[in-house]
C-alpha positions in Angstrom: 72.0 82.5 91.7 71.1 82.0 88.1 73.5 80.4 85.6 73.7 83.7 83.7 74.7 85.5 86.9 77.4 82.9 87.6 79.0 83.4 84.2 79.4 87.1 84.9 81.9 86.3 87.7 85.5 86.3 86.5 86.5 83.3 88.5 83.6 81.3 87.2 84.6 81.8 83.5 86.5 79.1 81.7 90.2 79.7 81.2 91.2 79.2 77.6 94.8 78.6 78.6 93.9 75.5 80.6 91.1 73.9 78.7 93.2 70.8 78.0 94.7 70.5 81.5 93.3 67.0 82.1 95.3 65.7 79.1 98.7 66.9 80.4 101.5 65.2 82.3 102.1 66.1 85.9 105.0 68.3 84.8 102.9 70.1 82.3 100.0 70.5 84.7 102.1 72.2 87.4 103.8 74.4 84.8 100.4 75.6 83.5 99.3 76.4 87.0 102.5 78.2 87.7 102.0 80.3 84.6 98.6 81.3 85.9 100.0 82.1 89.3 102.5 84.5 87.8 99.6 86.7 86.8 98.6 87.3 90.5 101.4 89.6 91.6 100.8 92.0 88.7 97.1 92.1 89.5 97.8 92.9 93.1 100.3 95.5 92.1 97.7 97.4 90.2 95.7 97.7 93.5 98.6 99.1 95.6 97.1 102.7 95.8 93.8 101.2 97.2 95.7 98.9 99.5 97.8 101.9 100.9 94.5 103.8 101.5 93.2 100.9 103.5 96.4 100.7 105.6 95.9 104.3 106.5 92.3 103.6 107.5 93.4 100.6 109.7 96.1 102.7 111.4 93.6 105.4 112.2 91.3 102.8 113.6 94.0 101.3 115.8 95.0 104.7 117.1 91.4 105.5 118.2 91.1 102.1 119.9 89.4 100.4 117.1 90.0 97.0 115.5 90.6 95.4 112.1 87.9 92.8 111.5 88.0 90.3 108.6 84.8 88.6 107.6 84.2 86.1 104.8 83.0 82.6 103.8 84.8 79.5 102.7 88.4 80.0 101.5 88.1 83.8 101.8 86.9 83.5 105.5 89.7 81.0 106.3 92.4 83.4 104.9 91.0 86.2 107.0 91.0 84.0 110.2 94.6 82.9 109.4 95.9 86.5 109.0 94.2 87.5 112.2 95.6 84.5 114.1 99.2 85.4 113.1 99.1 88.9 114.5 99.4 88.3 118.2 102.6 86.1 118.1 104.1 88.2 115.3 103.4 91.7 116.8 102.5 91.1 120.4 99.0 92.6 120.0 95.9 91.6 121.9 94.0 88.8 120.3 91.0 91.0 119.8 92.9 93.7 117.9 92.7 91.8 114.6 89.6 89.6 114.4 88.8 86.9 111.9 85.2 85.8 111.3 84.1 83.0 109.0 80.6 82.1 107.9 79.5 79.0 109.8 81.8 79.6 112.8 85.0 77.8 113.8 83.7 74.5 112.4 83.9 76.0 108.9 87.6 76.3 109.2 87.9 72.5 108.7 84.7 71.6 107.0 82.5 73.2 104.4 79.3 74.5 106.0 76.8 74.4 103.2 74.6 77.5 102.8 76.5 79.6 105.4 77.7 82.0 102.7 74.1 82.7 101.6 72.9 83.9 105.0 73.1 87.7 105.0 71.5 88.0 108.4 74.3 85.8 109.8 76.9 88.2 108.6 75.2 91.0 110.5 74.7 88.8 113.6 78.3 87.7 113.6 79.5 91.3 113.6 77.1 92.1 116.4 78.5 89.2 118.4 81.9 90.8 118.4 80.4 94.1 119.5 81.3 96.1 116.3 81.6 99.8 116.8 82.2 102.9 114.7 85.9 102.8 115.6 86.4 99.5 113.7 87.3 98.7 110.1 85.6 95.7 108.5 87.3 94.0 105.6 84.8 91.8 103.7 86.5 89.1 101.7 84.7 87.5 98.8 86.3 86.2 95.6 83.0 86.4 93.7 82.2 89.9 95.0 78.6 89.0 95.8 78.5 86.7 98.9 75.3 87.5 100.8 77.0 86.8 104.1 79.5 89.6 103.5 76.9 92.0 102.0 74.8 91.5 105.2 77.9 92.3 107.3 78.5 95.5 105.3 74.9 96.6 105.7 75.1 96.2 109.5 78.5 97.9 109.6 77.2 100.9 107.8 74.4 101.4 110.4 77.0 101.8 113.1 79.4 104.0 111.0 82.2 101.4 110.9 84.6 101.6 108.0 84.1 99.0 105.2 86.6 97.6 102.8 85.9 95.0 100.0 88.6 92.5 99.1 87.5 90.7 96.0 88.8 89.4 92.6 85.7 90.7 90.9 86.0 94.4 90.1 82.8 96.4 90.1 81.0 93.7 92.1 78.2 94.2 94.6 80.6 94.2 97.6 82.9 96.7 95.9 80.0 99.0 95.4 78.9 98.5 99.0 82.2 99.3 100.6 84.0 102.6 101.4 87.1 101.3 99.6 87.4 98.4 97.2 90.6 96.3 96.6 89.9 94.2 93.5 92.9 92.5 91.9 91.6 91.1 88.6 93.3 87.7 88.4 91.0 86.4 85.7 89.7 82.9 85.3 91.1 80.1 87.5 93.2 77.2 86.1 90.2 75.1 87.3 87.0 76.9 86.7 85.6 78.3 89.9 88.4 77.0 92.2 89.0 80.3 94.0 91.4 78.7 96.5 93.9 79.1 93.6 94.7 82.5 92.0 91.9 84.4 93.9 93.0 82.9 97.2 96.7 83.7 96.5 95.8 87.3 95.7 93.7 87.6 98.8 96.5 86.3 101.0 99.0 88.7 99.4 96.7 91.7 100.1 95.9 90.6 103.7 99.7 90.3 104.4 100.1 93.9 103.2 97.2 95.2 105.2 98.1 93.8 108.6 101.9 94.1 108.1 101.7 97.6 106.7 99.4 98.8 109.6 101.7 97.1 112.2 104.8 98.8 110.8 103.0 102.2 110.9 102.1 101.9 114.6 105.7 101.0 115.5 105.7 97.2 115.7 109.0 97.0 113.8 112.4 98.5 113.9 113.6 98.6 110.3 112.5 95.2 109.0 113.0 93.5 112.4 110.0 92.3 114.4 111.0 93.9 117.7 107.5 93.3 119.2 107.8 89.6 118.8 106.2 87.6 121.6 108.8 85.4 123.2 106.4 82.4 123.6 108.5 79.4 122.4 112.1 78.4 121.7 112.1 79.6 118.1 110.7 83.0 119.0 113.1 83.3 121.9 116.0 82.6 119.5 114.6 85.2 117.1 114.3 87.8 119.9 118.0 87.2 120.9 119.1 87.4 117.3 117.3 90.7 116.9 119.0 92.0 120.0 122.4 91.0 118.8 121.7 92.4 115.3 120.5 95.9 116.6 122.8 96.4 119.5 126.0 94.5 118.5 126.1 92.6 121.9 127.0 88.9 122.0 124.6 86.1 122.8 125.3 86.0 126.6 124.7 89.7 127.0 121.6 89.5 124.9 120.3 86.7 127.2 120.8 88.9 130.3 119.2 92.0 128.6 116.2 90.0 127.5 115.7 88.6 131.0 116.1 92.0 132.7 113.6 93.4 130.3 111.1 90.7 131.1 111.1 89.4 127.6 110.4 92.8 126.0 112.7 93.1 123.0 112.2 96.8 122.5 112.9 97.5 126.1 116.0 95.4 126.0 117.2 97.2 122.9 116.6 100.6 124.5 118.5 99.6 127.6 121.4 98.4 125.6 121.7 101.4 123.2 120.9 104.2 125.6 122.3 102.8 128.9 119.1 103.4 130.8 117.5 101.1 133.3 114.4 99.0 132.7 112.1 101.5 134.4 113.3 104.4 132.4 113.2 102.3 129.2 109.6 101.3 129.9 108.6 104.9 130.6 110.2 106.2 127.4 108.5 103.5 125.3 105.2 104.3 126.9 105.6 108.0 126.3 106.5 107.3 122.6 103.4 105.1 122.0 105.6 102.0 121.8 107.6 103.3 118.9 111.3 102.3 119.5 112.8 104.9 117.2 110.8 107.7 118.8 111.8 106.5 122.3 115.5 106.4 121.3 115.3 110.0 119.9 113.6 111.2 123.2 116.4 109.7 125.3 119.1 111.3 123.0 117.4 114.7 123.3 117.1 114.3 127.1 120.8 113.4 127.3 122.0 116.2 125.1 
């Protein structure tokens, strides 16, 4: 990349508000960074229509058996892997339903793999390695908007008919033009020139939270704002499951313990049993028939009982 090209990238431009940051006291430094961070939420808010469109695309992919696949390099890749890793314990989904891929492989999660982001063929190969299909949606994450690794991934995805989404902080960038939908919060220059782990990374994390959480809500992984599909895999998550049971059904802790045990650790099944008075087999059947959506299963039981 030429120097002139670099200067066209918003995150590589010098920030006039932080030009003297090395002369400031610690308190002044963190205040200046905080002032820059305040700009991120507004930038993301301007992209909400595009984000909502992508949530719809992801939900459609899930319903036809497809996956959400994040792919990126460096900080962008790490954020995608992080969001993907959080989905199974939060929503009890299979680990291959939301996939995170980073240039350079798992070693790049802890160490910088020099040159990995410049390899367009590797982006395509990494998608091929996870058996990409036309049912999937690929979210390419690149703060600069021009990472060859992501562009190579998009080129491969198009050949298979998979959906493509650009997540970048550089509007009208190459990956934005290469994608079906572009999400491009314009956060402006970083407090430290080129340090995209800062505002750009924060914006990306906010958008990724919205994409995965929004899609999971739409496919019935929550009841209200409660994570009723939480995987009871440790003491904290068990306590959360019991708390949800008590909150929704009004039972006390001892009854919640019994319900959760009878339901085999399935919070939605336990709630349905408590509120509808059905046994576990019936609750399981109703949840299956409703596509796992608790509200729909409850409505079906109410209609059946009427």
